[in-house]
N, C-alpha and C positions, 0 to 999 in steps of 0.2 A: 610916860617913857619917851625919851627923845628919839628922833629918827636916826637910828644908828647906821653907820656905814657897814657894808658887808664885811663880816669878820672871817671870811674864807678866801684864800688866794684865788685870783682869776688871772692866770698868766696871759691869757689872750688880750687883756686890756692893760697890761703892764709893759714897761720898756725894759724888761729883764734887769730890774734894779738889783736883785739879789746876786745876779751874775756879774755885776759891774761894781757896785758901790762897796760891797763887803770884801774883806780880805780872807784868805784861807792859807793854811800852812800844810806842806806835804806831810802826810800822816796816814794812819789807817783809814781816815775819812776822806782824804783828798790825795789825788795822785801827784799833784804839783803844787808849788807855791804860787800865790797870786796876791799882789798888793791891792789895797783898797783903791777904787777909782780906775781900775784896769779891767777891761772886758776879759772874761774867761775865754780860753782858746777854743772852747767848744761852742761859743755863742755865734749864731748865724746872723746874717743881715736882717732877717725878719724878726729878730729878737727871740727866736726859739733856740732851744738846745739841740745841737746836732747829734747828741748821744742820749737823748732823754730816756729811751727805752732800754738803754744798756749802761746806765749810770753805775750800778753796783758792780757789774762785770768790768767796767773800765776804771774802777778805783775811786769813784766819786760817791761813796755811800753818804757822805755828809750832805750832799744835795738832796738826797731822798728823804732826809729827816728834818729838813728845814721847812718852816711855814711862816710866812709873813703876816698871817691872820688878816689878809686883805689890804695890808699897808701899801703893797706895790701898786695896785690899781688906783688907790686913793691918791697917792703922790702923783702918779702919771696922769690921771684923768681929771682930778679935782684940783689939787694944789697947783699943778703946772698946766692945767687946761689942755692936755693932749700934746704939749710941745715936748718932743723927745730929745734926748741928749745928743743924738747924731745930727739931726737937722737944725738943732738950736744949741750948739756947743757952749754958748754963753750961760746956759742954765745948768750945765752938767755938774759943776762943783757944788752949787747950792742944792741941787737935787740929791746928790750923793750924801750930803750932810743931813738933809731932812729925812731921808728914808729910814735910817736907824731909829730916829726919834718917833716917827710915825709908827714904826713896827712895835715899839714899846707901848705906845698909846693904844693901839689895836689889841695888843695882848692884855692890857689892863681892862679894856672894855669887855674882852672875852671872859675874864675872871669875874668881874663885877656882875656881868649879865648872868653868869652861872650861879653866883651867890644869891641873886634875886629869885632864882627858881626854887630855892631850898626853904621850905616852910619853917623849919626849925630855926632859921636865921632871921625870923620876922622882927625881933627886937632891934636889928640894925638895918632893916630894909629902907627906912627913911633916909638914913645917912648914905646908904649905898646908892639910892636913886639920885641923891644930890651930887655925889662924886661922878656918877655915870653921866649926868647932864654936863658937868663941867669938863670932863674928859672928852666927851663928844664934841663940845665946842672947840677944844684945842685941835681936833682933827681937821677942822675947817678953817684954821688960821692960815695966814699968808706965809710964804716961805721964810721970810726974815723973822717973823714972830716965832715960828716953830724952831728955827735954828737956835734961838736964844732961850728956849724953854728949859727950866731947871727940872728935867725929867726925873732926876734922882729924888728930889723932894716930893714930887707928885707920887712916885712909886712908894715912898715911905709912908705917906699919909694913907694911901689906899691899902697898903699891906696891913696896916693896923686894923682896918675894917675886915679884911679877908681873914686875918688871924682870929678875930672875934667870931666871924662866921664859922670858921673851922671848929672853934671851941664849943660853940652852941650846938652844932650838928653832931659832933663826936660825943658830946655829953649824953646823948640819947642812946648810945651803944652800951649795953650792959657789961659790967666787969671792968677790970683794970686794963687800960689801953697802954700799949708800948709807945715809948717816946724815942724815936731814932732821928730826931731833927738834925740835919747836917751830918749824920753819921757816915763813916767810911765803911760801907758794906760791899765793897767791890769783891766779886767772886764768892760772896757769902752763901752758905748752904742753908737755904730757907724753904726747902721743899716741904709743902704741906703746912707751913707756918701759919699760926693764927695772928694775922696782922689787922684784924677788923678794928676799925676806928683808930688805928695807929697814926702817930705824927711822923711822917716821912718827908717832911718839907726839906728840900735841898739835899736829901740823902744821896750818897754815891752808890748806886746799885748796878754799876757796870759789871756785866757778865755774871750777875748773881743768879743763883738757881732758885726761882720762885715758882717752880712747877706746883700746881695744885694749891698754891697759897691763897688764903682768904684775905683779900684786900678791900673788902666792902667797907665803904664809908671812911677809908683811910685818906688822910690829907696828903696828896701827891704833888703839890705845887713845887715846881723846880726840881723834882727827883730825876736823877740821871739813870735812864733805863737802857743805855746803849748795850746791846747784845745780852741783855737780861733775858732769862728763859721764863716766859710767862705761859708756857703750855699748860692748859688745864686750870690756870689761875682764875679766880673770881674777882673781877674789878667792878662789878655792878655797884652803882651809887658812889664810886670813888670820887673824892672831892678834888676839883681842879685838875683832873686828868685831861691831857691834850692829845690831839692826833699825832703831833710830832713825837711825843713820848712813846706812843704805840709803834710808830714807824721805826723807831730806833731799836725796838726790842724784837725778840723772837717769840712767836706764838703759834697757835694752830686753831682749827675750827672750834675746839672745846674751850678756848679762852673766852670767858664771859666779860663783856665790856658794856659801858653805858650805851643806850640806844642812839644817842646823838653822835657817836663815833663809829668808825668802820674798821673792819679787819684789814690790815695792810695786805697788798697783793702778794708780797713775798712770804707771808705766813702759810700760803697754800702751795 
């Protein structure tokens, strides 16, 4: 296994790149418009958020569900060697361009690393280890190389392996599995639904009622759980579930999740 970068955000070692490099539009997730490359109005001189503990109350729910998977500190401390965009303005534009690419690389590392922990995916483990090593090397490339990376092609190649991983793991679940890949399930009434081993890749589950639903071993990569009700749902062994997905949803202490993830603070 390669020496992977940390795949969890460490804001103390990042130059607030998500607050500067990325754009957001005024909506239910953000209280104001902000173009890419412009610091958020709530960003302080020490690169910390001035309303961090009140983001939801102030209309910035989108910030609470974003996770860079550790890309922020990788760009800040490794790619640019600790040279921040304020004291080294000449690096700013390239840093802003590199951050979204690094974020995707780290997300891919997260998914591939998770796939390698699944015994039922053993037939593709060798290929997964190969792409893991290649992707890890990209995270250590220089800024110019990263900016020119065809991240779309890399994602496509890795997604083929992740899909095969999903098929191998879900094949072990008895019975017929539901296929809701990319389905529009916004506001759907799925309370108590048997979705064990289901394919929910890229499904729109915004504000869906999933109370007490069985989502064990379901493929949840890219599923949109914004304001979905997961109270009492069982997501143990769910495939490719991320912390940002949980952060975007509603749940409670009876929601069962994988041991590698945590119950969001707003659930209590």
